[in-house]
C-alpha positions as CSV (number, residue, x, y, z in Angstrom):
1,X,18.0,-37.6,-9.0
2,X,18.0,-37.4,-12.8
3,X,19.6,-34.2,-14.0
4,X,18.6,-33.0,-17.4
5,X,19.6,-29.5,-18.5
6,X,20.5,-27.5,-21.5
7,X,18.9,-27.7,-25.0
8,X,17.4,-31.2,-24.4
9,X,15.7,-30.0,-21.2
10,X,12.3,-31.3,-19.9
11,X,10.3,-28.5,-21.6
12,X,11.4,-29.4,-25.1
13,X,11.0,-33.1,-24.4
14,X,7.5,-32.5,-23.1
15,X,6.4,-30.4,-26.0
16,X,7.6,-33.1,-28.4
17,X,5.2,-35.6,-27.0
18,X,2.4,-33.5,-25.4
19,X,0.3,-30.5,-26.5
20,X,1.1,-27.5,-24.3
21,X,4.0,-29.6,-22.7
22,X,1.8,-30.3,-19.7
23,X,-1.6,-31.8,-19.0
24,X,-2.4,-28.7,-16.9
25,X,-2.2,-25.5,-18.9
26,X,-1.4,-23.3,-15.9
27,X,1.6,-25.4,-14.9
28,X,3.5,-25.1,-18.2
29,X,6.5,-22.9,-17.5
30,X,6.6,-19.5,-19.4
31,X,9.5,-17.9,-17.6
32,X,12.5,-20.1,-18.3
33,X,15.3,-20.4,-17.3
34,X,14.4,-18.7,-14.0
35,X,11.2,-20.8,-13.5
36,X,11.5,-24.6,-12.9
37,X,11.0,-26.7,-16.0
38,X,9.8,-29.6,-13.7
39,X,9.4,-30.2,-10.0
40,X,10.8,-33.6,-8.8
41,X,9.9,-33.4,-5.1
42,X,8.4,-31.4,-2.2
43,X,8.3,-31.5,1.5
44,X,6.3,-29.2,3.8
45,X,6.4,-25.8,2.2
46,X,9.3,-26.3,-0.2
47,X,9.9,-28.0,-3.6
48,X,12.9,-29.0,-5.7
49,X,13.5,-28.9,-9.4
50,X,15.5,-31.3,-11.6
51,X,18.6,-29.1,-11.2
52,X,18.5,-29.4,-7.4
53,X,17.3,-25.8,-6.9
54,X,15.1,-25.3,-3.8
55,X,12.1,-23.1,-3.9
56,X,9.8,-21.8,-1.1
57,X,6.6,-22.8,-2.8
58,X,3.3,-20.8,-2.8
59,X,1.7,-22.6,-5.7
60,X,0.7,-25.6,-3.7
61,X,-0.2,-27.5,-6.9
62,X,-2.5,-24.6,-7.7
63,X,-4.4,-24.9,-4.4
64,X,-4.9,-28.6,-3.5
65,X,-1.9,-28.9,-1.1
66,X,-3.4,-27.4,2.0
67,X,-1.5,-29.3,4.7
68,X,1.9,-29.3,3.0
69,X,3.8,-31.6,0.7
70,X,4.3,-35.2,1.8
71,X,2.2,-34.7,5.0
72,X,3.1,-37.8,7.0
73,X,-0.4,-38.3,8.4
74,X,-2.0,-38.2,5.0
75,X,0.7,-40.4,3.5
76,X,0.2,-42.9,6.3
77,X,-3.5,-43.1,5.5
78,X,-2.8,-43.7,1.8
79,X,-0.1,-46.4,2.6
80,X,-2.4,-48.2,5.0
81,X,-5.2,-48.4,2.4
82,X,-2.8,-49.3,-0.4
83,X,-2.1,-52.6,1.4
84,X,-5.8,-53.6,1.0
85,X,-6.3,-52.5,-2.6
86,X,-7.1,-49.4,-4.6
87,X,-10.4,-50.0,-6.4
88,X,-13.0,-52.7,-6.3
89,X,-16.2,-53.9,-8.1
90,X,-18.4,-52.9,-5.2
91,X,-18.4,-49.8,-3.0
92,X,-15.7,-49.7,-0.2
93,X,-16.8,-48.6,3.3
94,X,-14.6,-45.5,2.9
95,X,-17.0,-44.2,0.2
96,X,-19.7,-44.0,2.9
97,X,-17.6,-42.9,5.8
98,X,-15.9,-40.1,3.8
99,X,-19.3,-38.8,2.7
100,X,-20.5,-38.9,6.3
101,X,-17.5,-36.9,7.4
102,X,-17.9,-34.4,4.5
103,X,-21.6,-33.8,5.1
104,X,-21.0,-33.3,8.8
105,X,-18.6,-30.4,8.0
106,X,-20.2,-28.6,5.0
107,X,-23.3,-26.4,5.4
108,X,-26.0,-27.4,3.0
109,X,-24.5,-30.8,2.2
110,X,-27.4,-33.2,3.0
111,X,-25.8,-35.8,0.7
112,X,-22.6,-36.1,-1.4
113,X,-21.0,-38.1,-4.1
114,X,-17.5,-38.4,-5.5
115,X,-15.7,-37.8,-8.8
116,X,-12.2,-36.9,-9.7
117,X,-12.1,-33.3,-11.0
118,X,-13.9,-30.1,-10.5
119,X,-15.0,-29.7,-14.1
120,X,-16.8,-33.1,-14.2
121,X,-18.4,-32.5,-10.7
122,X,-19.7,-29.1,-12.1
123,X,-21.0,-30.9,-15.2
124,X,-22.9,-33.3,-12.9
125,X,-24.4,-30.3,-11.0
126,X,-25.5,-28.7,-14.2
127,X,-27.2,-31.8,-15.4
128,X,-28.8,-32.4,-12.0
129,X,-30.1,-28.8,-11.9
130,X,-31.6,-29.0,-15.4
131,X,-33.3,-32.3,-14.6
132,X,-34.7,-31.0,-11.3
133,X,-36.0,-27.7,-12.7
134,X,-37.0,-28.9,-16.2
135,X,-35.1,-25.8,-17.5
136,X,-32.2,-25.5,-19.9
137,X,-30.3,-22.2,-19.3
138,X,-27.2,-21.9,-17.1
139,X,-25.8,-18.7,-15.7
140,X,-22.1,-18.9,-14.9
141,X,-20.1,-16.4,-12.8
142,X,-16.4,-17.1,-12.7
143,X,-14.3,-20.0,-14.0
144,X,-16.0,-23.4,-13.7
145,X,-13.5,-25.7,-15.3
146,X,-12.7,-26.2,-19.0
147,X,-15.6,-28.7,-19.5
148,X,-18.2,-26.1,-18.7
149,X,-16.7,-23.1,-20.4
150,X,-19.4,-23.1,-23.1
151,X,-20.8,-19.6,-23.1
152,X,-19.7,-16.7,-25.4
153,X,-17.6,-14.6,-23.1
154,X,-17.0,-17.5,-20.6
155,X,-13.9,-18.0,-18.6
156,X,-11.9,-20.5,-20.7
157,X,-9.2,-20.2,-18.1
158,X,-9.4,-18.4,-14.7
159,X,-7.9,-15.2,-16.2
160,X,-9.2,-15.1,-19.8
161,X,-12.5,-14.9,-21.7
162,X,-13.4,-15.5,-25.3
163,X,-16.3,-14.2,-27.5
164,X,-17.0,-17.6,-28.9
165,X,-15.7,-21.0,-27.9
166,X,-14.1,-23.1,-30.7
167,X,-15.4,-26.7,-30.5
168,X,-18.7,-25.7,-28.9
169,X,-21.8,-25.7,-31.2
170,X,-23.5,-22.4,-31.2
171,X,-26.8,-24.0,-30.2
172,X,-25.3,-25.2,-27.0
173,X,-23.4,-22.0,-26.3
174,X,-26.6,-20.0,-26.5
175,X,-28.0,-21.9,-23.4
176,X,-25.0,-20.8,-21.3
177,X,-24.7,-17.2,-20.1
178,X,-21.4,-15.8,-18.7
179,X,-21.8,-12.9,-16.2
180,X,-19.0,-11.0,-14.5
181,X,-18.7,-10.9,-10.7
182,X,-21.2,-8.6,-9.1
183,X,-22.6,-7.4,-12.4
184,X,-26.2,-7.1,-11.1
185,X,-27.4,-5.1,-14.1
186,X,-26.6,-7.8,-16.5
187,X,-28.1,-10.4,-14.2
188,X,-31.3,-8.4,-13.9
189,X,-31.5,-8.0,-17.7
190,X,-30.8,-11.7,-18.2
191,X,-33.5,-12.8,-15.7
192,X,-36.0,-10.3,-17.2
193,X,-35.6,-12.0,-20.5
194,X,-35.1,-15.6,-19.5
195,X,-35.9,-15.9,-15.8
196,X,-38.4,-18.8,-16.3
197,X,-35.8,-20.8,-18.3
198,X,-32.8,-20.6,-16.0
199,X,-32.1,-23.9,-14.3
200,X,-29.1,-22.8,-12.2
201,X,-26.8,-19.9,-11.3
202,X,-23.3,-21.3,-10.9
203,X,-20.9,-19.1,-9.1
204,X,-17.2,-19.3,-8.3
205,X,-15.9,-16.6,-6.0
206,X,-13.8,-13.8,-7.5
207,X,-10.6,-14.1,-5.3
208,X,-9.9,-10.4,-4.8
209,X,-13.6,-9.8,-3.8
210,X,-13.9,-12.7,-1.3
211,X,-13.8,-10.4,1.8
212,X,-16.8,-8.5,0.7
213,X,-18.7,-11.3,-1.1
214,X,-21.6,-12.0,1.3
215,X,-23.8,-9.2,-0.1
216,X,-23.5,-10.5,-3.7
217,X,-24.2,-14.1,-2.5
218,X,-27.3,-12.9,-0.7
219,X,-28.4,-11.2,-4.0
220,X,-27.9,-14.4,-6.0
221,X,-29.8,-16.5,-3.4
222,X,-32.7,-14.0,-3.6
223,X,-32.6,-13.9,-7.4
224,X,-32.6,-17.7,-7.8
225,X,-35.5,-18.1,-5.3
226,X,-37.6,-15.4,-7.0
227,X,-37.3,-17.1,-10.4
228,X,-37.4,-20.7,-9.3
229,X,-33.8,-21.4,-10.2
230,X,-31.2,-23.3,-8.2
231,X,-28.1,-21.7,-6.8
232,X,-24.8,-23.7,-7.0
233,X,-21.4,-22.8,-5.6
234,X,-18.1,-23.7,-7.2
235,X,-16.0,-24.2,-4.0
236,X,-13.0,-25.7,-5.7
237,X,-10.6,-23.1,-4.4
238,X,-12.6,-21.7,-1.5
239,X,-13.7,-24.9,0.1
240,X,-11.5,-26.1,3.0
241,X,-9.2,-23.0,2.4
242,X,-11.2,-19.9,3.0
243,X,-13.3,-21.9,5.5
244,X,-13.9,-25.7,5.8
245,X,-17.4,-25.1,4.3
246,X,-16.1,-22.5,1.8
247,X,-18.2,-19.5,0.9
248,X,-21.4,-21.2,2.2
249,X,-19.8,-21.1,5.7
250,X,-18.0,-17.7,5.4
251,X,-21.0,-15.8,4.0
252,X,-23.8,-17.8,5.8
253,X,-25.6,-18.0,2.4
254,X,-26.3,-21.7,1.7
255,X,-26.6,-23.0,-1.9
256,X,-28.8,-25.8,-3.3
257,X,-25.8,-27.6,-4.8
258,X,-22.0,-27.2,-4.5
259,X,-18.8,-28.8,-5.6
260,X,-15.6,-29.2,-3.6
261,X,-12.2,-30.6,-4.6
262,X,-8.9,-28.8,-4.1
263,X,-7.9,-28.8,-0.5
264,X,-9.9,-31.8,0.5
265,X,-7.3,-34.6,0.0
266,X,-4.0,-32.7,0.1
267,X,-3.2,-33.4,-3.6
268,X,-4.9,-36.7,-4.2
269,X,-7.5,-36.4,-7.0
270,X,-11.0,-36.1,-5.6
271,X,-14.0,-33.9,-6.2
272,X,-17.3,-33.8,-4.4
273,X,-20.7,-32.8,-5.6
274,X,-23.3,-32.3,-2.9
275,X,-26.4,-30.4,-1.8
276,X,-30.0,-30.7,-0.9
277,X,-31.2,-34.3,-0.9
278,X,-34.4,-33.4,-2.7
279,X,-32.5,-32.0,-5.6
280,X,-30.0,-34.9,-5.7
281,X,-33.0,-37.3,-5.8
282,X,-33.0,-37.2,-9.6
283,X,-30.0,-39.5,-9.2
284,X,-31.8,-41.9,-6.9
285,X,-34.8,-42.0,-9.3
286,X,-32.5,-42.8,-12.3
287,X,-33.7,-39.7,-14.1
288,X,-30.1,-38.5,-14.3
289,X,-27.1,-40.8,-14.6
290,X,-23.8,-39.6,-13.3
291,X,-21.4,-42.4,-12.8
292,X,-17.6,-43.0,-13.0
293,X,-15.5,-46.1,-12.4
294,X,-13.0,-44.1,-10.3
295,X,-15.5,-42.2,-8.1
296,X,-15.0,-44.5,-5.1
297,X,-11.2,-45.0,-5.5
298,X,-10.0,-45.7,-2.0
299,X,-6.5,-44.0,-1.8
300,X,-8.1,-40.5,-2.5
301,X,-10.9,-41.2,0.0
302,X,-8.4,-42.3,2.7
303,X,-6.4,-39.1,2.0
304,X,-9.6,-37.0,2.2
305,X,-10.7,-38.6,5.5
306,X,-7.3,-37.8,7.0
307,X,-7.2,-34.3,5.6
308,X,-10.7,-33.4,6.6
309,X,-10.2,-34.8,10.1
310,X,-7.1,-32.6,10.5
311,X,-9.0,-29.6,9.1
312,X,-11.8,-30.2,11.6
313,X,-9.6,-30.8,14.6
314,X,-6.8,-28.2,14.1
315,X,-8.5,-25.2,12.5
316,X,-6.3,-25.4,9.4
317,X,-8.3,-22.6,7.6
318,X,-7.5,-20.3,10.6
319,X,-3.8,-21.1,10.2
320,X,-3.9,-20.5,6.4
321,X,-5.5,-17.2,7.1
322,X,-2.9,-16.1,9.6
323,X,0.1,-17.3,7.5
324,X,-1.5,-15.8,4.4
325,X,-2.1,-12.5,6.0
326,X,1.5,-12.2,7.1
327,X,2.7,-13.0,3.6
328,X,0.2,-10.8,1.9
329,X,0.8,-7.8,4.1
330,X,4.6,-8.3,3.8
331,X,4.6,-8.5,0.0
332,X,2.3,-5.5,-0.3
333,X,4.6,-3.5,1.9
334,X,7.6,-4.4,-0.3
335,X,5.6,-3.4,-3.4
336,X,4.8,0.0,-1.9
337,X,8.4,0.5,-0.8
338,X,9.7,-0.4,-4.3
339,X,7.1,1.7,-6.1
340,X,5.7,-1.3,-8.0
341,X,2.1,-0.9,-9.3
342,X,1.0,-4.3,-8.2
343,X,-0.8,-5.6,-5.1
344,X,-2.0,-8.9,-3.6
345,X,-5.8,-8.5,-3.0
346,X,-8.4,-10.7,-1.5
347,X,-8.7,-13.4,1.2
348,X,-5.2,-14.1,2.7
349,X,-5.5,-17.9,2.0
350,X,-5.9,-17.2,-1.7
351,X,-5.1,-13.6,-2.6
352,X,-4.6,-12.6,-6.2
353,X,-2.1,-10.3,-7.9
354,X,-3.8,-7.2,-9.4
355,X,-2.2,-4.3,-11.2
356,X,0.1,-4.0,-14.2
357,X,0.5,-7.3,-16.0
358,X,4.0,-6.7,-17.2
359,X,5.2,-5.8,-13.7
360,X,3.5,-8.9,-12.2
361,X,5.3,-11.1,-14.7
362,X,8.7,-9.4,-14.0
363,X,8.2,-9.9,-10.3
364,X,7.2,-13.5,-10.7
365,X,10.3,-14.2,-12.9
366,X,12.6,-12.4,-10.5
367,X,11.1,-14.4,-7.6
368,X,11.9,-17.7,-9.3
369,X,15.4,-16.5,-9.7
370,X,15.6,-16.0,-5.9
371,X,14.1,-19.4,-5.2
372,X,10.6,-18.3,-4.5
373,X,7.8,-20.0,-6.5
374,X,4.6,-17.9,-6.8
375,X,1.5,-17.9,-9.0
376,X,-1.0,-15.2,-9.8
377,X,-3.1,-16.6,-6.9
378,X,-0.8,-17.1,-3.9
379,X,-1.5,-20.2,-1.8
380,X,0.1,-20.9,1.6
381,X,-0.1,-24.3,3.2
382,X,-0.3,-25.3,6.9
383,X,3.3,-26.7,6.8
384,X,4.8,-23.3,6.0
385,X,6.7,-22.1,9.0
386,X,7.3,-18.6,10.3
387,X,10.9,-19.0,9.2
388,X,9.7,-19.9,5.7
389,X,7.7,-16.7,5.5
390,X,10.5,-14.5,6.8
391,X,12.8,-16.2,4.3
392,X,10.2,-15.7,1.5
393,X,9.9,-12.0,2.2
394,X,13.7,-11.6,2.2
395,X,13.7,-13.3,-1.3
396,X,10.8,-11.2,-2.5
397,X,12.6,-8.1,-1.3
398,X,15.6,-9.0,-3.5
399,X,13.3,-9.7,-6.4
400,X,11.7,-6.2,-6.0
401,X,15.2,-4.7,-6.0
402,X,16.2,-6.6,-9.1
403,X,13.3,-5.4,-11.1
404,X,13.3,-1.7,-10.0
405,X,17.0,-1.4,-10.8
């Protein structure tokens, strides 16, 4: 293992050659030296940094690692396909068989196509919805990827909004409307003014509100239907984590279009846009062109087939819920005991820290120092053992002690 420490550490090297020092904003470390500068490996539910420190990891690559790091079944599927090639000039059978498997598991997925990231899959959904409806306006609830953060007040990152978006022309921004979670008054006013011009309502679940989300999803379905708009779900985090079929399955409210990604291929880059065949028919007719050289890349499809098969056969979302509940309840009990004004709220498979920001930051930093890697959304994976969770709560307890003292 290559050890680099001190003033010429990985952070300064990265910043010298790369804006933000990472290609993913949320991964750039802000709590050095306690936080890892880089992660060099992972197995199961644990990761290691360049200094050889071991962390019990609840970042899970910000959600995609659902089965655990270096899952042998997924790795074997990737290796087997690698022997035959990665990418070709015609479709590979895996493109069809992976879509068949996906559509068999996800409510409302009559047809599906592949891309690499959530943002571009959502961009495809927006274009498809505009073409299908002949309308221009887009209502966005929650974070839908950097590519689609166009509205004034939109989520430019999951936790932050802006009044205007640098780099986005005003004329384009005016067609995108950001609405907060369960803000029905704003939605009603928006549809009163522009109901006949709205192509699609695009909604990403608010993590702390997931347990009570069904009523709001029913409201959105009814609102879209009344005004002739489409309803689309951003299931990037919730799909194959909260339930295999995400919020569509857990609420019973089925959208017209949806995107999935994180969780579907255990870390390999893949996103899916899917929905009603009638709506997706604008692609068949050539009215809308969505196309990408890497859409049918076979290693990710092999990984997705293995991951989704395991999800289907072993009730992985049930395991994530049980593991997550133990961790969530345990951490909240520690916070109460230590008198800390923070809590983990939401679905156990992806609960979010709420409360005093400065206290959350102090707790996260103290946790890193104890060999516990957390994020503002806490992700368990199926390879976390009971012993990992007991160990994690021990370390979290020490972190609480350190910051209350």
